[in-house]
C-alpha positions as CSV (number, residue, x, y, z in Angstrom):
1,X,-16.1,42.7,-25.5
2,X,-17.0,42.6,-21.8
3,X,-17.1,38.8,-21.9
4,X,-13.6,38.8,-23.4
5,X,-12.2,41.1,-20.7
6,X,-13.8,39.1,-17.9
7,X,-12.4,35.8,-19.4
8,X,-9.0,37.4,-19.7
9,X,-9.0,38.7,-16.1
10,X,-10.2,35.3,-14.9
11,X,-7.5,33.5,-16.8
12,X,-4.9,35.9,-15.4
13,X,-6.2,35.4,-11.8
14,X,-6.0,31.6,-12.2
15,X,-2.5,31.8,-13.8
16,X,-1.1,34.0,-11.0
17,X,-2.5,31.7,-8.3
18,X,-1.8,28.3,-9.7
19,X,0.2,26.0,-7.5
20,X,4.0,25.6,-8.2
21,X,5.1,22.1,-8.8
22,X,8.2,20.9,-7.1
23,X,10.5,17.8,-7.6
24,X,10.5,14.9,-5.1
25,X,12.6,15.2,-2.0
26,X,12.4,17.2,1.2
27,X,12.5,20.9,0.2
28,X,12.5,22.1,3.8
29,X,14.1,19.5,6.0
30,X,14.7,21.5,9.2
31,X,12.2,22.0,12.0
32,X,11.1,25.6,12.8
33,X,13.3,27.5,15.3
34,X,11.8,29.0,18.4
35,X,13.5,31.0,21.1
36,X,12.6,33.4,24.0
37,X,11.3,36.8,22.8
38,X,13.8,39.6,22.4
39,X,11.3,42.3,23.3
40,X,8.5,41.1,25.6
41,X,7.0,44.6,26.0
42,X,3.7,44.9,24.1
43,X,3.3,47.2,21.1
44,X,0.3,48.6,19.2
45,X,-0.7,47.5,15.7
46,X,-4.0,48.4,14.0
47,X,-5.7,49.2,17.3
48,X,-4.5,45.9,18.9
49,X,-1.9,45.3,21.6
50,X,0.6,42.6,20.5
51,X,2.8,40.8,22.9
52,X,5.7,38.7,21.8
53,X,5.7,35.1,23.1
54,X,8.7,33.7,21.2
55,X,11.1,34.5,18.4
56,X,10.2,32.2,15.5
57,X,11.8,31.2,12.2
58,X,11.0,28.6,9.6
59,X,11.6,27.5,6.1
60,X,8.6,25.5,4.8
61,X,6.7,24.5,1.7
62,X,3.4,26.3,1.2
63,X,0.7,23.6,1.2
64,X,-2.1,26.2,0.9
65,X,-2.8,29.9,0.9
66,X,-6.1,31.4,2.1
67,X,-6.9,35.1,2.1
68,X,-9.3,36.6,4.6
69,X,-11.0,40.0,4.4
70,X,-14.2,39.9,6.5
71,X,-13.6,37.9,9.7
72,X,-12.5,39.5,13.0
73,X,-8.8,38.4,12.7
74,X,-8.6,39.9,9.2
75,X,-8.1,43.3,10.9
76,X,-4.6,41.9,11.7
77,X,-4.0,38.9,9.4
78,X,-5.0,39.1,5.7
79,X,-3.7,35.6,4.9
80,X,-3.0,32.1,6.4
81,X,-0.5,29.7,5.1
82,X,-0.7,25.9,5.6
83,X,3.0,25.0,5.8
84,X,4.9,21.8,5.7
85,X,8.5,20.9,6.6
86,X,10.4,17.7,6.9
87,X,8.4,14.9,5.2
88,X,5.5,17.3,4.7
89,X,7.7,19.3,2.2
90,X,8.3,16.2,0.0
91,X,6.1,15.9,-3.2
92,X,6.2,12.1,-2.9
93,X,4.5,12.3,0.5
94,X,2.2,15.2,-0.4
95,X,0.8,13.5,-3.5
96,X,-1.1,11.2,-1.1
97,X,-2.9,14.1,0.6
98,X,-5.8,16.3,0.0
99,X,-5.3,19.7,1.7
100,X,-7.9,22.4,2.3
101,X,-8.2,25.6,4.3
102,X,-11.3,27.4,5.5
103,X,-12.5,29.4,8.4
104,X,-8.8,29.8,9.6
105,X,-8.4,26.0,9.8
106,X,-6.2,23.6,7.8
107,X,-7.5,20.2,6.9
108,X,-5.7,17.2,5.4
109,X,-6.9,13.8,4.5
110,X,-5.3,10.7,2.8
111,X,-6.9,7.4,1.8
112,X,-3.5,5.8,2.3
113,X,-1.2,7.4,4.9
114,X,2.3,7.5,3.6
115,X,3.6,8.5,7.0
116,X,2.1,8.2,10.6
117,X,-0.5,10.8,11.6
118,X,1.9,12.0,14.4
119,X,4.5,12.9,11.7
120,X,1.9,14.9,9.7
121,X,0.9,16.8,12.8
122,X,4.5,17.5,13.9
123,X,5.6,18.6,10.4
124,X,2.7,20.8,9.2
125,X,0.5,23.6,10.6
126,X,-1.8,26.4,9.7
127,X,-0.2,29.8,10.5
128,X,-2.0,33.1,10.8
129,X,0.3,35.8,9.4
130,X,0.4,39.4,10.7
131,X,2.6,41.4,8.3
132,X,4.8,43.9,10.2
133,X,5.1,46.3,7.2
134,X,3.2,47.0,3.9
135,X,6.1,45.4,2.0
136,X,5.9,42.2,4.0
137,X,2.1,42.1,3.4
138,X,2.6,42.6,-0.4
139,X,5.2,39.7,-0.4
140,X,2.9,37.4,1.7
141,X,0.0,38.0,-0.6
142,X,2.1,37.1,-3.7
143,X,3.1,33.6,-2.3
144,X,1.6,30.6,-4.1
145,X,1.0,27.1,-3.0
146,X,4.0,24.8,-3.7
147,X,6.6,27.5,-3.1
148,X,9.1,27.3,-0.4
149,X,9.2,30.3,1.9
150,X,11.4,31.5,4.8
151,X,9.5,33.4,7.5
152,X,11.1,35.3,10.4
153,X,9.3,37.1,13.2
154,X,7.6,36.5,16.5
155,X,4.8,34.3,17.8
156,X,2.4,36.7,19.5
157,X,-0.7,37.3,21.5
158,X,-3.1,39.9,20.1
159,X,-5.6,41.7,22.3
160,X,-8.3,44.0,20.9
161,X,-9.8,46.9,22.8
162,X,-13.2,45.0,22.7
163,X,-11.9,42.1,24.7
164,X,-11.2,39.9,21.7
165,X,-7.9,38.0,21.8
166,X,-5.8,35.6,19.6
167,X,-3.0,33.6,21.1
168,X,-0.3,31.7,19.2
169,X,0.4,28.1,19.8
170,X,4.0,27.6,21.2
171,X,4.3,23.9,20.1
172,X,4.3,22.1,16.8
173,X,2.5,19.0,18.1
174,X,-0.9,20.3,19.2
175,X,-4.1,20.0,17.2
176,X,-7.6,21.6,17.4
177,X,-8.6,25.0,18.6
178,X,-5.7,27.2,19.6
179,X,-3.1,25.0,17.8
180,X,-2.3,27.5,15.0
181,X,0.7,29.8,15.2
182,X,0.0,33.6,15.1
183,X,3.1,35.1,13.6
184,X,4.2,38.8,13.5
185,X,6.0,38.4,10.2
186,X,9.1,40.7,10.0
187,X,10.5,39.1,6.8
188,X,9.4,36.7,4.1
189,X,11.5,35.3,1.3
190,X,10.6,32.7,-1.4
191,X,13.5,30.2,-1.4
192,X,12.6,27.8,-4.1
193,X,15.5,25.8,-5.5
C-alpha cells in the first residue's frame, strides 16, 4: 500500500512538472522593456532592504525552472526562471540546445549552433524572482518549462542586515557572475497561445 501511494505521488509530481511542448515559431518575439524606476526609495521585504534600479517587463518562454530553499538568496527568491525571447522562444531553435540550471546559474550547450552565440546571450537569461505577494509566489511556483509567461516588476538591489547583497544586471548582453536579473515580481501571467 505504501509503495502504491509513493508511486502515485511520484507520478503526480512528474505530471505536474513536465515541460509544455510548443509549436515552432517565435512565441515571444519582443525584447524585454526596461525604464527608469518609478519609486527609487528603498523598501523592506523579509528583513532585507530592496532598492529599485529599473522598471522591467517581459514576455518570454520558460526554458527552465529551478526552485531553491536552502541557499542565502532563497530568503527572498524561491525560484529562478531561465527565459528566452526572440529566437530563443522558437522550438526549432531550442531543439538544438541542452539547457540546465543549478546553483543560481543557467547553462546552455549545442553541438550545432543554429544561431550565433551572441544571439543566444542577447535573447535568454537566468532571472532570480522575488515575489511581491503570496499570490505572485504561488503563481511563479506553478509555472512549467515550455510555458510563455509575462512578468512585470522592478529590477532591484537587495541588501541584508548582515552585509550580504544581490544586485540585478541592467543589460541583456552580459554573461558570467552578476549577469542575472534580480526581479521584484509584481505580476505574472501565463500567456500560452
